Each structure stands twice: as structure tokens, then as C-alpha cells.
C-alpha positions in Angstrom: -78.8 67.2 29.0 -75.6 65.6 30.3 -72.8 66.4 32.7 -70.5 67.0 29.8 -72.9 69.3 27.9 -75.5 70.7 30.3 -76.1 73.7 28.0 -76.8 71.7 24.9 -79.5 73.5 22.9 -78.8 76.8 24.6 -78.4 79.7 22.1 -75.9 82.4 23.0 -75.2 85.6 21.1 -71.9 87.2 21.7 -71.3 90.9 20.7 -67.9 91.5 22.0 -64.2 91.7 21.3 -61.1 91.3 23.4 -60.8 88.6 26.0 -63.0 88.9 29.1 -66.5 88.7 27.6 -65.4 86.2 24.9 -63.9 84.0 27.6 -67.3 83.9 29.3 -69.0 82.9 26.1 -66.3 80.3 25.3 -67.0 78.6 28.7 -70.7 78.4 27.7 -69.6 76.8 24.4 -67.4 74.3 26.2 -70.5 73.1 28.2 -72.5 72.6 25.0 -74.1 75.9 24.2 -74.3 77.1 20.6 -72.4 80.4 20.7 -72.6 82.8 17.7 -69.9 85.5 18.0 -70.5 88.6 16.0 -67.2 90.0 14.8 -66.4 93.0 12.6 -65.5 91.9 9.0 -62.0 93.3 9.6 -61.6 91.1 12.6 -61.6 91.3 16.4 -58.8 93.6 17.5 -57.4 90.9 19.8 -56.3 88.8 16.7 -53.4 91.3 16.4 -52.4 91.4 20.0 -49.3 89.5 21.2 -47.7 86.7 19.3 -49.7 85.9 16.2 -49.7 83.4 13.4 -52.0 83.5 10.4 -55.2 85.3 11.5 -54.8 84.2 15.1 -52.9 85.3 18.2 -52.6 83.4 21.5 -55.2 85.8 22.9 -57.7 85.1 20.1 -57.5 81.3 20.2 -58.2 80.7 23.8 -61.4 82.7 24.4 -63.0 81.8 21.1 -62.9 78.0 21.1 -66.0 76.2 20.0 -67.9 79.2 18.7 -69.6 79.9 15.4 -68.4 83.1 13.9 -70.5 85.6 12.0 -68.7 88.6 10.5 -71.0 91.5 10.6 -70.8 95.3 10.2 -72.9 96.6 13.0 -72.5 100.1 11.8 -74.7 99.2 8.8 -78.5 99.1 9.0 -78.5 95.6 7.4 -76.0 94.4 10.0 -78.0 95.7 12.9 -81.1 94.0 11.5 -79.4 90.7 11.3 -78.0 91.0 14.8 -81.4 91.9 16.1 -83.0 88.7 14.7 -80.3 86.7 16.5 -80.8 88.7 19.7 -84.5 88.0 19.8 -84.0 84.2 19.6 -81.0 84.1 22.0 -81.2 82.5 25.5 -78.1 84.5 26.6 -76.5 87.7 25.2 -73.0 88.5 26.1 -71.9 92.1 25.2 -68.8 94.1 26.1 -69.3 97.6 24.7 -68.8 100.7 26.8 -72.0 101.5 28.7 -74.6 102.8 26.2 -72.8 101.7 23.0 -74.8 98.5 22.4 -78.0 100.4 23.1 -77.1 102.8 20.3 -77.0 99.8 18.0 -80.5 98.8 19.0 -79.2 95.8 20.9 -79.3 96.9 24.5 -81.1 95.0 27.2 -84.1 97.3 27.4 -84.5 97.1 23.6 -84.2 93.4 23.4 -86.3 92.5 26.5 -89.8 93.3 25.0 -89.3 90.7 22.3 -87.2 88.3 24.4 -88.3 88.7 28.0 -86.5 85.5 29.2 -83.1 86.6 27.9 -80.1 86.5 30.3 -78.2 89.6 29.2 -74.7 90.2 30.6 -72.8 93.4 30.0 -69.0 93.2 30.6 -67.3 96.5 31.0 -64.2 98.1 32.6 -65.8 100.1 35.4 -69.5 99.0 35.4 -72.7 100.7 34.3 -72.8 103.5 36.9 -70.3 106.0 38.4 -67.9 108.7 37.2 -65.6 106.2 35.4 -68.0 104.4 33.1 -66.6 106.0 30.0 -63.0 105.4 30.9 -61.2 102.8 28.7 -60.0 99.9 30.8 -57.4 97.3 29.7 -55.9 94.5 31.8 -52.9 96.7 32.7 -55.1 99.7 33.6 -57.1 97.5 35.9 -54.1 95.8 37.5 -52.9 99.3 38.5 -56.4 100.6 39.5 -57.3 97.6 41.6 -54.1 97.8 43.7 -52.8 94.4 42.4 -49.5 96.0 41.3 -49.0 97.5 44.8 -49.0 94.0 46.3 -46.8 92.5 43.6 -43.5 94.2 44.3 -40.2 92.8 43.3 -38.2 91.3 46.1 -35.0 93.0 44.8 -36.2 96.3 43.4 -39.3 97.0 45.6 -41.1 98.3 42.5 -44.8 97.5 41.7 -45.0 95.1 38.8 -47.7 94.0 36.4 -48.6 90.3 36.6 -47.4 88.8 33.3 -50.7 87.3 32.3 -54.0 89.0 31.7 -55.3 88.3 35.1 -58.0 91.0 35.2 -59.5 89.9 31.9 -59.3 86.2 32.8 -60.8 86.7 36.2 -63.6 88.8 34.8 -64.4 86.1 32.2 -64.7 83.5 34.9 -66.9 85.7 37.2 -69.1 86.5 34.1 -69.5 82.8 33.3 -70.4 82.1 37.0 -73.0 84.8 36.9 -74.6 83.5 33.7 -74.6 79.9 35.0 -76.4 81.0 38.2 -78.9 83.1 36.3 -79.7 80.2 34.0 -80.3 77.9 37.0 -82.6 80.5 38.6 -84.5 81.1 35.3 -85.8 77.5 35.2 -89.6 77.6 35.2 -89.7 81.4 35.0 -90.7 83.7 32.2 -88.3 86.5 33.3 -84.8 87.0 32.3 -82.1 89.1 34.0 -79.6 91.9 33.3 -76.2 91.2 34.8 -73.5 93.9 35.2 -70.0 92.4 35.5 -66.9 94.7 35.3 -63.2 94.3 35.4 -63.2 96.5 38.4 -65.7 94.4 40.4 -64.0 91.2 39.4 -60.6 92.4 40.5 -62.2 93.4 43.8 -63.4 89.9 44.2 -59.9 88.5 43.5 -58.3 90.9 45.9 -60.9 90.7 48.7 -58.4 89.2 51.3 -55.9 92.0 50.6 -58.7 94.6 51.1 -59.4 93.1 54.5 -55.6 92.9 55.2 -55.4 96.6 54.5 -58.2 97.3 56.9 -56.4 95.4 59.7 -53.0 97.0 58.8 -53.4 100.2 56.8 -50.6 101.6 54.7 -47.6 99.6 53.4 -48.4 96.0 54.2 -45.7 94.0 55.9 -44.2 90.9 54.4 -46.0 87.9 55.9 -43.7 84.9 55.2 -40.2 86.1 54.6 -38.0 84.8 53.0 -40.5 83.3 50.6 -39.6 84.2 47.0 -37.6 83.4 43.9 -33.9 82.6 44.1 -31.3 82.3 41.4 -29.5 79.0 41.3 -26.4 78.0 39.4 -28.4 77.3 36.3 -31.9 78.8 36.7 -34.4 79.8 39.4 -36.3 78.1 42.2 -39.2 79.4 44.4 -39.6 78.6 48.1 -42.3 79.5 50.6 -43.1 78.8 54.2 -46.3 78.9 56.3 -45.0 77.7 59.7 -42.0 78.5 61.8 -40.9 74.8 61.5 -40.5 75.4 57.8 -37.8 78.0 58.4 -35.8 75.5 60.4 -36.1 73.0 57.5 -34.9 75.6 55.0 -31.9 76.5 57.2 -31.0 72.8 57.4 -31.2 72.5 53.6 -29.0 75.6 53.2 -26.5 74.2 55.7 -27.0 77.3 57.7 -28.6 76.0 60.9 -27.4 78.9 62.9 -29.8 81.2 61.0 -32.8 79.4 62.5 -31.9 80.6 66.0 -30.3 83.9 65.0 -32.3 86.6 67.0 -32.6 88.6 63.8 -34.4 85.8 62.0 -36.2 83.7 64.6 -39.7 84.8 63.7 -41.7 85.8 60.7 -41.9 89.4 61.9 -38.1 89.6 62.6 -37.2 88.0 59.2 -39.4 90.6 57.5 -37.8 93.4 59.4 -34.3 92.2 58.6 -35.0 90.8 55.1 -32.2 92.6 53.4 -29.6 91.2 55.8 -31.1 87.7 55.4 -31.1 87.8 51.6 -27.5 88.8 51.6 -26.7 85.7 53.5 -28.8 83.1 51.7 -28.6 84.2 48.0 -25.0 83.2 47.6 -25.9 79.7 49.0 -28.7 79.3 46.4 -26.3 80.3 43.6 -23.8 77.5 44.5 -26.0 74.6 43.4 -28.1 73.7 40.4 -31.9 74.0 40.4 -32.2 70.2 40.2 -29.9 69.8 43.2 -32.0 72.2 45.3 -35.2 70.7 44.2 -34.1 67.3 45.3 -32.8 68.6 48.6 -36.0 70.5 49.4 -38.3 67.6 48.5 -36.3 65.3 50.9 -36.8 67.9 53.7 -40.4 68.8 53.2 -39.7 72.4 52.0 -42.4 73.9 49.9 -40.6 74.7 46.7 -40.5 74.2 43.0 -38.2 75.0 40.1 -39.5 78.1 38.2 -40.7 76.6 34.9 -41.1 78.4 31.6 -44.0 77.5 29.4 -41.9 74.9 27.5 -40.8 73.2 30.7 -44.4 73.0 31.9 -45.6 71.5 28.6 -42.9 68.8 28.9 -43.4 68.1 32.6 -44.2 64.4 33.2 -47.2 65.2 35.4 -48.7 67.5 32.8 -48.1 64.8 30.1 -49.6 62.1 32.3 -52.7 64.2 32.8 -53.0 65.0 29.1 -53.5 68.6 30.3 -52.7 70.4 27.1 -53.0 68.2 24.0 -52.1 69.6 20.6 -55.2 70.6 18.5 -55.0 72.1 15.0 -56.3 75.7 14.7 -57.3 77.4 11.4 -54.3 79.1 9.8 -52.3 78.5 13.0 -51.6 74.8 13.0 -51.3 72.5 16.1 -51.5 74.4 19.4 -51.7 73.3 23.0 -55.3 73.5 24.1 -55.7 73.2 27.9 -58.2 70.8 29.3 -60.2 73.1 31.4 -61.4 71.8 34.8 -64.8 70.1 34.6 -65.0 70.0 30.8 -64.4 67.3 28.2 -60.8 66.7 27.1 -59.8 68.5 23.9 -59.6 66.4 20.8 -58.0 67.3 17.5 -60.6 67.7 14.7 -63.5 68.5 17.1 -64.9 72.0 16.3 -65.6 72.5 20.0 -61.8 72.9 20.4 -61.2 75.1 17.4 -61.2 78.9 17.3 -62.8 80.0 14.0 -61.6 82.7 11.6 -63.7 85.8 11.2 -66.7 85.0 9.0 -66.1 81.2 9.1 -69.8 80.5 9.7 -71.4 83.6 8.1 -72.9 81.7 5.2 -74.3 79.0 7.5 -75.9 81.4 9.9 -77.3 83.7 7.3 -78.7 80.7 5.4 -80.4 79.5 8.6 -82.0 83.0 8.9 -83.5 82.6 5.4 -81.0 84.4 3.2 -80.4 83.0 -0.2 -76.9 82.5 -1.7 -77.4 85.5 -3.9 -78.5 87.6 -0.9 -75.4 86.5 1.1 -73.1 87.3 -1.8 -74.7 90.7 -2.1 -74.2 91.4 1.6 -70.6 90.4 1.3 -70.1 92.6 -1.7 -71.4 95.6 0.3 -69.1 94.8 3.2 -72.0 93.9 5.6 -70.5 90.5 6.1 -67.4 88.5 5.3 -67.3 85.0 4.0 -64.4 82.7 5.1 -66.0 79.4 4.4 
């Protein structure tokens, strides 16, 4: 065991598609576990979501780094039997079917537990394992709206609820799931008992939005703006964001805008008054922002201790000198996709080109290897492939 690979020797079986559960399993792989992902022979549906290249999309590369991929038709009896053998020897099972679906395949916790009592079994779903919504489909957008996130992400100009532009529900769920497995593995040391863990997009978003739930209890209904005029402002050539957490920050902003009188204007001399008169305030300061370039404003704000930053796009972030100095997203070649920026996740080893730990395999890339290890001959494996039970991409 090492700090870099504390889960070396740990066997993980992943029976999932999409992003949330695969992200959990990917994190285990980054810390040294051997993760076998079972994927349908026709491929995980996330491979076709968003921008794609070859047999990959951005959403299929990130959550599948470092895994071994077994393409398997779990609707077939032969596929179920193979998956069952892997489940019996796994230390951790990560699954993401709707409640009851994996059990119908003979791979549910209660079915695996008698032959593998120490297994840590985590089920990732939309709404959890109990309650009236367990059969509802839940995507990231569905959960952003259900959780209330969109209600607190309103546009400063249009006042409309907006979806956050990244899959925040899936990503948050993947991290909470990994945290849950990590804690369970620590608790299992010296024990002969495993554990069933229920993690849902719903519960994970509740964790993310916990301060907002308390805020609503303190102030029910439409929540007031807490730090006006924090937000995004269009400059002469782009956008910049500013924020403030103390009244002294407002005076600094006014000085930078060369509108010192606004600091003492009775309409704007407190957080509460600025929120109440926000439309009038925006009408006064937006034209000021538009008169200078983003670089000019950035320099002015830095010199005056204003909390601000130019609004980068992904390209600007990748080329930022601090990002480059930190080697935060080195280019790593991906099968059929070519070099892609792979983020150095906090606490993990840095990505290196050519290291399988930082590559996302194609569907079936390790089918032959895994089936051989289970005792299947080359002839057996070819026969399974011909019947559509598996896919070989080696």
C-alpha cells in the first residue's frame, strides 16, 4: 500500500452506464484499484452524448479513466453467469440500475451477499431505493430542477432559472459515492461483513444545496440577493466577474469605476439597499464596465483588492500561465480520440501519456484478457463473441 495507490489489489466490479456511478469507480481506479467495467457490446450510451470523436465523447473519457472494459450482454444467460463470477470475487460492486433492475439480473446485493459477505455494494440511482419516485428517470437536468438548484441560479438580467452548464448533479453524486465507498472500506478492515450503500442524485444534490435549504428556512420564499452587485459584466471585449463580501469592498469597486458617489448614495450604501435597488444600480454601472477592456478592468481591480476575474472559456483556462505552471491538465492520448487534456485530480498522481491509468478504454478492450483469466479458451471467447455475448476490441 502507498499514499499514491492505497487501493492497490482491490477488485471493483462496475455495472453502470452514464457518468455518476462510473465517476465513483474511476476515482477508485485512480487510487490503485483494478476496476472492471461491464459495458453492453453496443457501448455505454454516454459515448454518444455531447461532443464526440471516434468511439468516445468528453463525457465517456473522464469517468472511465484507468478501467478494464468487459463488453457483456447481461440480457443473455451466459453474460449473467460471467458477471456473477466477477461479482463473487469483487471487493466493491458499483451499480447504477433503477431499483430492482440489477436484482432481476441476479446481481443484486441480497443475491451476491451469500457468496460474498464482505462485499461493499453501492447502488447509485436518481431518487434512491425507497419512496414514490424510485421508478422515475433522473438525468442531470431533471435533478437540477427537482433539487431547487435552478431556482437559485437565476440570470441577473432575465431573472429566469437557468441550468448550470456542467453536469453538476452527476459529478457531485460520483464524488459522494466515492466518499461513501472509501469510508466503508476503512470501516470493513478486520471485519467479515460488507455493506449496502444507497447513494442517489437526489440525496447528493441535497448535500450540495444544504446551506440554501437552511437559508430558505431562515427566509422562506423568494430569497433575497445577498451581495449585490456581484455578478458578470460585459466589457469592451469580453466579460469579467466581480464579487464582494464586505461593505469596504463596495467602496473599492466604486473607486475603480470612478463613481465614488455611489458608495455613499443612500440607495446603495448597504447590501440590503443595493439588492432592493439593483436595477437602478446596474443601469449606472454597466455602461462604465463596457467602456474598458477586460484586461484593463482586471488590472485595475487587482491593484485595488477587488475580488474579480476575467470570465475564461475553456481554451483560455488551458492556456493560463498558472494552469500551465501547475501542469494541471496535460495532454494524454485516448483510444480513437487522440491527445486530450486530462485533469490532475486533487490527491492523485499526475497524468502521464502512455499510462493505462489515464486512458479510457473502448468497449470490449479487455474482454479477451478478463475472460481468459476466468478460464475461457480462445475458442470459447470467439464463440461468445460470435453469439453477441461479448465484444472483442483488442
